[in-house]
C-alpha positions as CSV (number, residue, x, y, z in Angstrom):
1,M,-6.0,9.8,5.4
2,E,-6.1,10.3,1.7
3,W,-7.0,14.0,1.9
4,P,-7.2,15.5,5.4
5,L,-9.1,18.7,6.0
6,N,-8.5,21.3,8.7
7,D,-11.9,20.7,10.3
8,G,-10.8,17.1,11.2
9,N,-12.8,15.6,8.4
10,C,-11.3,14.3,5.2
11,R,-12.0,13.6,1.6
12,G,-11.5,10.1,0.3
13,S,-10.6,7.1,2.5
14,C,-9.1,6.8,6.0
15,G,-7.0,4.0,7.5
16,Q,-5.0,1.6,5.3
17,I,-6.1,2.9,1.9
18,V,-5.6,2.4,-1.8
19,M,-5.4,5.8,-3.3
20,S,-8.6,6.4,-5.3
21,R,-8.2,10.1,-6.3
22,P,-7.4,10.9,-9.9
23,P,-3.8,12.0,-10.7
24,I,-2.7,15.0,-8.8
25,E,-2.8,18.0,-11.3
26,K,0.0,20.0,-9.7
27,P,2.3,17.8,-7.6
28,T,4.4,19.4,-5.0
29,T,8.1,20.2,-5.6
30,G,10.2,17.1,-6.4
31,W,7.2,14.9,-7.2
32,S,6.0,13.9,-10.7
33,Q,3.1,11.9,-11.9
34,T,5.5,9.0,-12.6
35,L,6.9,9.2,-9.0
36,I,3.4,9.3,-7.6
37,R,2.3,6.3,-9.7
38,T,5.4,4.4,-8.5
39,F,4.7,5.2,-4.9
40,W,1.0,4.0,-5.3
41,D,2.2,0.8,-6.9
42,I,4.6,0.2,-4.0
43,W,1.9,1.1,-1.5
44,K,-0.6,-1.5,-3.0
45,R,2.1,-4.2,-3.0
46,W,3.7,-3.6,0.4
47,H,1.4,-1.9,2.9
48,L,0.2,-4.1,5.7
49,N,3.2,-6.3,4.9
50,D,3.3,-7.9,8.4
51,M,-0.4,-8.9,8.1
52,R,-0.6,-11.1,5.0
53,A,-3.3,-13.8,5.2
54,E,-1.9,-15.6,2.1
55,C,1.5,-17.2,1.3
56,E,3.5,-15.9,-1.6
57,H,2.2,-18.6,-3.9
58,Q,-1.4,-17.7,-3.1
59,R,-0.7,-14.0,-3.5
60,I,0.8,-14.7,-7.0
61,R,-2.3,-16.7,-7.9
62,G,-4.6,-13.8,-6.6
63,E,-6.1,-15.9,-3.9
64,S,-7.3,-13.9,-0.9
65,W,-9.5,-14.5,2.2
66,E,-12.5,-13.0,0.2
67,T,-12.0,-15.3,-2.8
68,H,-10.6,-18.5,-1.3
69,P,-11.2,-18.7,2.5
70,L,-9.2,-21.4,4.1
71,A,-7.7,-22.6,0.8
72,I,-4.7,-24.9,1.2
73,C,-1.7,-23.9,-1.0
74,P,-0.7,-26.9,-3.2
75,D,2.9,-25.6,-3.3
76,C,3.7,-25.3,0.4
77,G,0.6,-26.6,2.3
78,Y,-0.1,-23.2,4.0
79,A,-3.8,-22.7,5.0
80,L,-4.8,-19.3,3.8
81,G,-5.7,-17.1,6.8
82,S,-4.2,-19.4,9.4
83,A,-1.5,-16.9,10.4
84,W,-0.3,-13.4,9.7
85,L,2.7,-13.7,7.4
86,T,5.5,-11.2,6.6
87,E,7.7,-10.8,3.5
88,I,11.1,-9.1,3.6
89,V,10.7,-5.8,1.8
90,P,13.4,-5.6,-0.9
91,D,16.3,-3.2,-0.4
92,N,15.4,-1.3,-3.6
93,I,11.9,-0.6,-2.3
94,L,13.2,0.6,1.1
95,K,15.7,2.8,-0.7
96,F,13.0,4.3,-2.9
97,L,10.8,5.1,0.1
98,L,13.7,6.6,2.1
99,N,14.7,8.8,-0.8
100,L,11.2,10.3,-1.5
101,P,11.4,14.1,-1.7
102,E,10.4,16.2,1.3
103,T,7.3,18.3,0.8
104,D,7.4,22.1,0.7
105,E,3.8,22.4,1.6
106,N,1.9,22.0,5.0
107,P,-1.2,19.9,5.2
108,E,-4.5,21.8,5.7
109,W,-4.7,21.0,9.4
110,I,-1.4,22.8,10.2
């Protein structure tokens, strides 16, 4: 959830989301606007990594199921959407995620 509330509802999106809220005005201890933007960029690039419908060439060209259903990649011959593909997450991305600061705040529902 993007912004869970203590009544079980939420503000914003649920599920696999792209953060749509404006920048957080007062980030929690250890977080900065730069760190938050970097986290969001990583999220956009790597979430659902084991469920990619496109090969790396199609991803680079911006082809997706919505824009190019069943397109055949001229580089490798992969048919878009014919399987769920996975990319290896680079070590520097994993290191960044594993070293994110702990929060000093509890969510509303606790």
